[in-house]
C-alpha positions as CSV (number, residue, x, y, z in Angstrom):
1,M,2.8,-4.3,29.6
2,N,4.0,-5.1,33.1
3,I,7.5,-6.5,33.0
4,T,9.0,-8.7,35.8
5,D,12.7,-8.8,36.6
6,S,13.0,-12.2,34.8
7,Q,11.3,-10.9,31.7
8,L,13.5,-7.8,31.8
9,D,16.6,-9.9,31.9
10,K,15.4,-11.8,28.8
11,L,14.5,-8.5,27.0
12,K,18.0,-7.1,27.6
13,R,19.6,-10.0,25.7
14,I,17.5,-9.8,22.5
15,K,19.4,-9.2,19.3
16,L,16.8,-10.6,16.9
17,L,13.0,-10.4,16.9
18,L,11.3,-13.0,14.9
19,L,7.6,-12.4,14.0
20,D,4.8,-14.5,12.8
21,V,2.6,-12.6,10.3
22,D,-1.1,-13.6,10.3
23,G,-2.3,-12.8,13.8
24,V,0.8,-10.9,14.9
25,M,1.7,-8.4,12.2
26,T,-1.9,-8.5,11.0
27,D,-5.2,-9.2,12.8
28,G,-5.3,-12.6,11.3
29,S,-7.8,-11.8,8.6
30,I,-7.0,-13.2,5.1
31,I,-8.6,-11.3,2.3
32,Y,-8.4,-12.2,-1.4
33,D,-8.8,-9.9,-4.3
34,G,-10.6,-10.9,-7.5
35,E,-7.4,-12.3,-8.9
36,G,-6.9,-14.6,-5.8
37,D,-4.0,-12.5,-4.4
38,E,-3.9,-12.0,-0.7
39,I,-4.5,-8.5,0.8
40,K,-3.2,-7.9,4.2
41,A,-3.6,-4.9,6.5
42,F,-0.5,-3.9,8.5
43,N,-0.5,-1.4,11.4
44,A,1.6,1.7,10.6
45,R,2.6,2.1,14.3
46,D,3.9,-1.5,14.3
47,G,6.0,-0.4,11.3
48,V,7.5,2.6,13.2
49,G,8.3,0.3,16.1
50,A,10.1,-2.1,13.7
51,R,12.1,0.7,12.2
52,L,13.1,2.0,15.6
53,L,14.2,-1.5,16.7
54,M,16.3,-1.9,13.5
55,K,17.7,1.6,13.9
56,A,19.0,0.4,17.3
57,G,20.8,-2.5,15.6
58,I,18.4,-5.2,16.5
59,T,17.4,-7.4,13.6
60,I,13.9,-8.4,12.7
61,G,12.9,-11.5,10.8
62,I,9.8,-13.2,9.7
63,V,8.7,-16.8,10.2
64,T,5.3,-17.6,8.8
65,G,3.3,-20.4,7.4
66,R,1.9,-18.4,4.5
67,S,3.5,-16.7,1.6
68,S,2.1,-13.6,-0.1
69,K,3.2,-10.7,-2.3
70,A,1.7,-8.3,0.4
71,L,4.1,-9.7,3.0
72,H,7.1,-9.3,0.7
73,H,6.1,-5.7,-0.1
74,R,5.7,-4.8,3.6
75,C,9.1,-6.4,4.4
76,K,10.8,-4.5,1.6
77,N,9.2,-1.3,2.8
78,L,10.4,-1.9,6.3
79,G,13.9,-3.2,5.3
80,I,13.3,-6.7,6.6
81,D,15.5,-9.2,4.7
82,L,15.3,-12.2,6.9
83,I,12.1,-13.9,5.6
84,F,11.1,-17.5,6.1
85,D,7.6,-17.9,4.5
86,G,5.6,-20.9,3.5
87,V,7.0,-22.7,6.6
88,R,5.2,-25.7,7.9
89,D,7.5,-26.5,10.9
90,K,8.6,-23.3,12.4
91,A,11.1,-24.9,14.8
92,A,12.9,-26.4,11.8
93,V,13.8,-22.9,10.6
94,L,15.9,-22.1,13.7
95,P,19.2,-23.7,12.4
96,A,19.0,-21.5,9.2
97,V,18.3,-18.4,11.3
98,L,21.3,-19.2,13.5
99,E,23.5,-19.8,10.5
100,Q,22.4,-16.6,8.7
101,T,22.6,-14.3,11.7
102,G,25.2,-15.8,14.0
103,I,22.9,-15.0,16.9
104,N,22.4,-17.5,19.7
105,P,18.9,-18.8,20.5
106,E,18.8,-17.1,23.9
107,Q,19.3,-13.8,22.1
108,I,16.2,-14.4,20.0
109,A,12.6,-13.4,20.7
110,F,9.7,-14.9,18.7
111,A,6.2,-13.5,18.7
112,G,3.3,-15.8,17.8
113,D,-0.4,-16.2,18.2
114,D,-1.4,-19.8,17.4
115,I,-0.4,-23.4,18.3
116,V,1.8,-23.7,15.2
117,D,4.1,-21.1,16.8
118,I,4.7,-23.0,20.0
119,S,7.5,-25.2,18.6
120,L,9.7,-22.2,17.8
121,M,8.6,-20.3,21.0
122,K,10.1,-23.2,23.1
123,L,13.5,-22.9,21.4
124,V,14.2,-19.2,21.8
125,G,15.2,-16.9,24.7
126,L,12.0,-15.0,24.8
127,S,8.6,-16.1,23.7
128,V,5.9,-13.5,23.2
129,A,2.2,-14.0,22.6
130,V,-0.2,-11.3,21.4
131,S,-3.1,-10.6,23.7
132,D,-5.6,-12.3,21.4
133,A,-3.5,-15.4,20.9
134,H,-4.9,-19.0,21.3
135,K,-5.2,-19.9,25.0
136,T,-2.4,-22.5,24.8
137,V,0.0,-19.9,23.3
138,L,-0.9,-17.4,26.1
139,E,-0.2,-20.1,28.7
140,R,3.3,-20.9,27.3
141,A,4.5,-17.4,26.5
142,D,7.1,-15.5,28.6
143,I,5.4,-12.3,27.9
144,V,1.9,-11.4,26.6
145,T,1.3,-8.1,25.0
146,L,-1.6,-5.8,26.0
147,A,-2.4,-5.1,22.3
148,P,-3.9,-7.7,20.0
149,G,-2.2,-8.9,16.8
150,G,-2.3,-6.3,14.0
151,K,-3.3,-3.6,16.4
152,G,0.0,-2.4,18.0
153,A,1.4,-5.7,19.5
154,V,4.6,-5.5,17.4
155,R,5.1,-1.9,18.4
156,E,4.7,-2.9,22.1
157,I,7.2,-5.6,21.7
158,C,9.7,-3.3,20.0
159,E,9.3,-0.6,22.6
160,A,9.7,-3.2,25.5
161,I,13.0,-4.4,24.0
162,L,14.3,-0.9,23.3
163,K,13.4,0.3,26.8
164,A,14.9,-2.8,28.5
165,Q,18.1,-2.2,26.7
166,G,18.2,1.5,27.5
167,L,17.9,2.4,23.8
168,W,14.5,4.1,23.7
169,E,15.7,7.6,24.2
170,K,18.6,7.3,21.7
171,V,16.4,6.0,18.8
172,T,13.6,8.5,19.5
173,E,15.7,11.6,20.3
174,N,15.1,13.1,16.8
175,F,11.3,12.9,17.3
176,M,11.1,14.5,20.8
């Protein structure tokens, strides 16, 4: 991901990364088992990126239109407690996010992939689209990842935030 000075300034301010799920944390596929429960495939590298970001003290939250047991299991596994699922109007969630976190909108990044994400993208300090997002989302995003949703886009976003804030070496020193 090539970062401009303006994008770098926005990345430096981020204290909260909000993520859509289907199409961002996953490739957008929705699979049902024989019982009608959703099955989702999450990228392990995205999970490592999320853990590194949280290790650096940056919060991650979920804002998604769907609700599933798979999502809640993944969030529990990663240690993500800020979950807004079953949301029809994503922009309407922002006041609750601000109240629960005490973080200002300009310190929030939101990553989405479809037109239902634009309303929230417009209200935060940094809007991110995954590379395979809908054309309208790509046009309105501050940053577009090189990776598609579910295939490393979340990791890419996490690394960009950590590197912009000079935290990458600190959170990865035990692995190098």
